[in-house]
C-alpha positions as a printed NumPy array, in Angstrom:
array([[  0.245,  -0.507,  -0.096],
       [  1.268,   3.497,  -0.884],
       [  1.721,   5.725,   2.175],
       [  0.942,   9.705,   2.12 ],
       [  4.011,  11.754,   4.11 ],
       [  2.625,  14.335,   6.323],
       [  4.98 ,  16.879,   7.181],
       [  4.763,  19.373,  10.663],
       [  6.347,  21.918,  13.   ],
       [  3.344,  22.169,  15.477],
       [  2.152,  25.06 ,  14.164],
       [ -1.593,  25.476,  14.202],
       [ -1.505,  25.263,   9.892],
       [  0.241,  22.777,  10.051],
       [ -1.918,  20.181,  12.394],
       [ -4.771,  21.771,  10.027],
       [ -3.019,  20.457,   7.131],
       [ -1.879,  17.14 ,   9.01 ],
       [ -5.935,  16.93 ,   9.143],
       [ -6.674,  17.334,   5.595],
       [ -4.044,  15.163,   4.971],
       [ -5.378,  12.301,   6.697],
       [ -8.518,  12.683,   4.986],
       [ -7.359,  12.235,   1.602],
       [ -5.289,   8.798,   3.374],
       [ -8.726,   7.572,   4.125],
       [-10.149,   8.526,   1.12 ],
       [ -7.579,   6.696,  -1.154],
       [ -7.412,   4.168,   1.544],
       [ -3.905,   4.907,   2.18 ],
       [ -1.677,   4.897,   5.095],
       [  0.233,   7.649,   6.696],
       [  3.786,   8.996,   7.504],
       [  3.78 ,  11.866,   9.903],
       [  7.421,  13.367,  10.553],
       [  9.022,  15.974,  12.084],
       [ 12.574,  17.708,  12.218],
       [ 14.255,  19.44 ,  14.259],
       [ 17.736,  21.263,  14.504],
       [ 20.022,  21.706,  17.217],
       [ 21.908,  24.732,  18.199],
       [ 25.095,  22.623,  17.386],
       [ 24.443,  22.246,  13.454],
       [ 23.509,  25.777,  12.832],
       [ 26.655,  27.809,  11.311],
       [ 26.34 ,  30.77 ,  14.006],
       [ 27.215,  28.418,  16.979],
       [ 30.379,  27.845,  16.158],
       [ 31.923,  25.059,  17.855],
       [ 29.21 ,  24.91 ,  20.402],
       [ 28.442,  21.295,  21.962],
       [ 24.623,  20.895,  22.458],
       [ 24.234,  18.517,  25.577],
       [ 23.63 ,  14.9  ,  24.732],
       [ 20.526,  14.865,  27.938],
       [ 19.638,  17.578,  26.242],
       [ 19.03 ,  16.149,  22.452],
       [ 17.178,  14.239,  24.057],
       [ 14.495,  15.97 ,  25.835],
       [ 14.15 ,  17.877,  22.256],
       [ 14.164,  14.052,  20.073],
       [ 11.216,  12.887,  23.046],
       [  9.627,  16.018,  22.954],
       [  9.111,  16.187,  19.082],
       [  8.167,  12.271,  19.451],
       [  5.247,  13.279,  22.222],
       [  3.542,  16.119,  19.924],
       [  3.639,  13.8  ,  16.917],
       [  1.533,  10.869,  18.884],
       [ -0.517,  13.816,  19.944],
       [ -1.242,  14.578,  16.803],
       [ -1.575,  11.46 ,  16.127],
       [ -4.198,  10.523,  18.478],
       [ -5.989,  13.786,  17.603],
       [ -6.079,  12.478,  13.543],
       [ -7.163,   9.332,  14.285],
       [-10.657,  11.134,  16.725],
       [-11.89 ,  12.22 ,  13.23 ],
       [-12.337,   9.044,  11.343],
       [-16.297,   8.631,  10.729],
       [-17.49 ,   4.693,  11.483],
       [-17.344,   2.935,   8.978],
       [-14.375,   4.736,   7.038],
       [-10.958,   3.633,   6.25 ],
       [ -9.018,   4.237,   9.317],
       [ -4.901,   4.589,   7.757],
       [ -2.307,   3.374,  10.147],
       [ -0.181,   5.994,  11.001],
       [  3.959,   5.756,  11.485],
       [  6.018,   8.674,  13.259],
       [  9.698,   9.675,  12.39 ],
       [ 11.282,  12.592,  14.405],
       [ 15.317,  13.151,  13.377],
       [ 17.346,  16.357,  13.501],
       [ 18.163,  17.764,  10.355],
       [ 16.587,  20.41 ,   8.067],
       [ 12.905,  18.855,   6.854],
       [ 13.95 ,  19.13 ,   3.204],
       [ 16.478,  16.57 ,   4.039],
       [ 14.685,  14.342,   6.202],
       [ 11.814,  14.222,   3.72 ],
       [ 14.288,  13.105,   0.531],
       [ 15.323,  10.331,   3.135],
       [ 12.25 ,   9.4  ,   4.163],
       [ 10.204,   9.182,   0.484],
       [ 14.056,   7.611,  -0.834],
       [ 13.027,   4.927,   1.625],
       [  9.103,   4.476,   1.968],
       [  6.338,   3.749,  -1.045],
       [  5.426,   7.82 ,  -0.521],
       [  2.321,   8.595,  -2.948],
       [  1.735,  12.55 ,  -1.84 ],
       [  3.926,  14.963,   0.589],
       [  1.453,  17.213,   2.641],
       [  2.735,  20.507,   4.282],
       [  0.613,  23.682,   5.384],
       [  1.479,  27.057,   4.76 ],
       [  1.812,  30.122,   6.724],
       [  0.061,  33.201,   7.037],
       [ -3.627,  33.861,   5.9  ],
       [ -3.94 ,  31.712,   2.707],
       [ -1.958,  34.142,   1.208],
       [ -0.74 ,  32.427,  -2.32 ],
       [  2.354,  34.668,  -2.56 ],
       [  2.84 ,  32.909,   1.14 ],
       [  2.389,  29.862,   0.272],
       [  4.789,  30.248,  -2.686],
       [  7.865,  32.05 ,  -1.018],
       [  7.468,  31.706,   2.181],
       [  9.227,  29.281,   4.673],
       [ 10.273,  25.549,   3.702],
       [  7.109,  25.812,   0.638],
       [  9.389,  27.202,  -2.029],
       [ 12.323,  25.254,  -1.305],
       [ 10.293,  22.024,  -1.351],
       [  8.676,  23.058,  -4.613],
       [ 12.248,  23.217,  -6.247],
       [ 13.669,  20.262,  -4.416],
       [ 10.73 ,  17.682,  -4.209],
       [ 10.678,  14.457,  -5.985],
       [  7.587,  13.164,  -5.172],
       [  3.815,  15.341,  -5.228],
       [  3.89 ,  18.336,  -3.012],
       [  0.402,  19.256,  -1.575],
       [  0.416,  22.42 ,   0.013],
       [ -2.557,  23.381,   2.274],
       [ -3.647,  26.777,   2.971],
       [ -4.652,  27.229,   6.724],
       [ -8.631,  28.219,   5.231],
       [ -9.645,  25.191,   3.5  ],
       [-12.481,  23.312,   4.874],
       [-11.348,  19.546,   5.784],
       [-14.224,  17.556,   2.933],
       [-13.397,  14.935,   0.075],
       [-11.511,  15.869,  -3.013],
       [-14.465,  16.054,  -6.172],
       [-12.611,  18.404,  -8.582],
       [ -8.954,  18.969,  -9.354],
       [ -8.046,  21.274, -12.095],
       [ -4.606,  21.172, -14.18 ],
       [ -3.769,  24.709, -14.917],
       [ -1.779,  24.789, -18.38 ],
       [ -0.235,  26.98 , -20.748],
       [ -0.484,  24.033, -23.444],
       [  2.936,  25.214, -24.263],
       [  3.912,  21.354, -23.898],
       [  1.301,  19.563, -24.724],
       [  2.593,  16.15 , -24.686],
       [  4.722,  16.562, -21.964],
       [  1.41 ,  17.426, -19.974],
       [  0.402,  14.65 , -20.929],
       [  2.397,  12.143, -19.604],
       [  2.141,  14.257, -16.23 ],
       [ -2.027,  13.929, -16.533],
       [ -1.432,   9.808, -17.12 ],
       [  0.274,   9.957, -13.907],
       [ -2.02 ,  11.075, -11.798],
       [ -4.742,   9.176, -13.157],
       [ -4.705,   6.721, -10.609],
       [ -4.874,   9.026,  -7.933],
       [ -7.681,  10.426,  -9.532],
       [ -9.537,   7.227, -10.009],
       [ -8.746,   5.788,  -6.047],
       [-10.322,   9.788,  -5.371],
       [-13.383,   9.69 ,  -7.697],
       [-12.583,  13.124,  -8.816],
       [-12.761,  14.674, -11.753],
       [-10.362,  16.091, -13.522],
       [-10.26 ,  19.552, -15.383],
       [ -7.9  ,  20.432, -17.552],
       [ -7.893,  24.159, -17.71 ],
       [ -6.295,  26.141, -20.968],
       [ -4.838,  29.439, -19.111],
       [ -4.724,  31.487, -22.631],
       [ -3.685,  34.95 , -23.273],
       [ -4.629,  36.211, -26.971],
       [ -7.784,  36.486, -28.707],
       [-10.785,  33.924, -28.86 ],
       [ -8.8  ,  30.243, -30.167],
       [ -9.132,  29.076, -33.018],
       [-11.867,  26.606, -34.505],
       [ -8.18 ,  24.519, -35.471],
       [ -7.221,  24.66 , -32.134],
       [-10.51 ,  23.986, -30.165],
       [-10.8  ,  20.899, -32.458],
       [ -7.462,  19.897, -31.749],
       [ -8.166,  19.615, -27.918],
       [-11.164,  18.025, -28.342],
       [ -9.484,  15.042, -29.934],
       [ -6.538,  15.291, -27.352],
       [ -9.515,  14.541, -24.547],
       [-11.005,  11.76 , -26.554],
       [ -7.808,  10.342, -26.658],
       [ -6.773,  11.075, -23.363],
       [ -9.772,   9.416, -21.82 ],
       [ -9.674,   6.297, -23.866],
       [ -5.893,   5.796, -23.455],
       [ -6.5  ,   6.435, -19.943],
       [ -9.661,   4.287, -19.281],
       [-11.635,   7.637, -17.245],
       [-13.935,   9.646, -17.97 ],
       [-14.323,  11.728, -16.012],
       [-11.993,  14.531, -17.78 ],
       [-13.201,  18.188, -18.891],
       [-11.556,  20.641, -20.28 ],
       [-11.915,  24.635, -19.837],
       [-10.593,  27.975, -21.328],
       [ -9.439,  30.945, -18.75 ],
       [ -8.662,  33.633, -21.148],
       [ -6.002,  36.283, -18.962],
       [ -3.415,  38.548, -20.487],
       [ -1.824,  37.587, -16.653],
       [ -1.449,  34.175, -16.244],
       [ -1.822,  34.942, -12.073],
       [ -5.071,  36.589, -12.986],
       [ -6.398,  34.164, -14.998],
       [ -5.693,  31.253, -11.92 ],
       [ -6.916,  33.579,  -9.217],
       [-10.31 ,  33.216, -11.241],
       [-10.001,  30.091, -11.778],
       [ -9.73 ,  29.02 ,  -7.453],
       [-12.136,  31.95 ,  -7.153],
       [-15.046,  30.46 ,  -9.376],
       [-13.993,  27.565, -10.898],
       [-15.657,  25.125,  -8.247],
       [-12.836,  22.96 ,  -7.971],
       [-10.725,  21.396,  -4.539],
       [ -7.375,  21.156,  -5.551],
       [ -5.335,  23.306,  -8.284],
       [ -2.599,  21.406, -10.168],
       [  0.465,  22.39 , -11.597],
       [  3.845,  21.428, -12.85 ],
       [  7.475,  22.598, -11.782],
       [  9.431,  22.235, -14.122],
       [ 11.522,  24.697, -16.762],
       [  9.973,  27.265, -18.773],
       [  6.59 ,  26.054, -17.521],
       [  3.362,  27.952, -15.961],
       [  4.013,  27.196, -12.761],
       [  8.074,  28.273, -13.005],
       [  7.938,  31.651, -14.797],
       [  5.645,  32.625, -11.578],
       [  8.237,  31.17 ,  -8.744],
       [ 10.803,  33.092, -11.051],
       [  8.749,  36.177, -12.064],
       [  9.174,  39.26 ,  -9.741],
       [  5.351,  39.843,  -9.835],
       [  4.463,  36.42 ,  -7.803],
       [  3.014,  38.961,  -5.092],
       [  0.534,  39.536,  -7.603],
       [ -0.945,  36.232,  -7.468],
       [ -4.452,  36.183,  -5.521],
       [ -3.99 ,  36.813,  -2.282],
       [ -6.693,  35.049,  -0.493],
       [ -6.22 ,  31.33 ,  -2.125],
       [ -8.499,  28.864,  -0.483],
       [ -7.723,  25.896,  -2.285],
       [ -4.569,  23.521,  -1.82 ],
       [ -1.749,  23.579,  -4.488],
       [ -0.426,  20.226,  -5.589],
       [  3.101,  20.775,  -7.3  ],
       [  4.069,  17.836,  -9.338],
       [  7.931,  17.757, -10.322],
       [  9.52 ,  17.088, -13.073],
       [ 10.336,  13.377, -13.72 ]])
């Protein structure tokens, strides 16, 4: 059985993300790994030659393990009768969160990584704040970033946003998403963020043919298409999150794609400052 890895720093936002991730695990019948990384002063460059006392290290480790056990107990209380109850493993380690996650995902059959965001649901904070941007740039596993404002509920529709600059590679990613979509029993909304005049009839025909081929090859009929016309990708995504009736926004992160341009651009803060749905970042293979 595949696993969902939930990273936490024990903040209120991280606890909320853990509840969201645990609910997904129950929905797709996957087990959960709860993890927490902490850094001791001796590992921080400013600490110089400071030697960290062993007994205090042991106290930090036990404190982390204890909070993970409490979080596990809290998550398990939220499962209703008859629902799948994921098994939960807890891991506490010394070091950076990125290194710890790489180590765990390398050793386990991890399907999804879940983290909370800091701040009141701001997309610029979601993308560049704390560990989020570092994880986006380093993860080899699909990463779900969960704002504190999102309600914990089943995922019924995922919007895959693209500018269709590289449709063949987009299709490769969608095929990889299909098994998760099937287990969620969720719709996929292929959303074209389009900057320009109305698409030509020839282009629309091409898209329709692509969707038919996609549905047939994936053996999954719940795939739909929508054009969001906007001269700024950020505005198009803002509109999609607010009015598209979707539960999750999915984007690929690779060089020269839509998300990469947003991350590297100087106007990330112009994106929606009130995103209220999770962002699923799919790493380039």
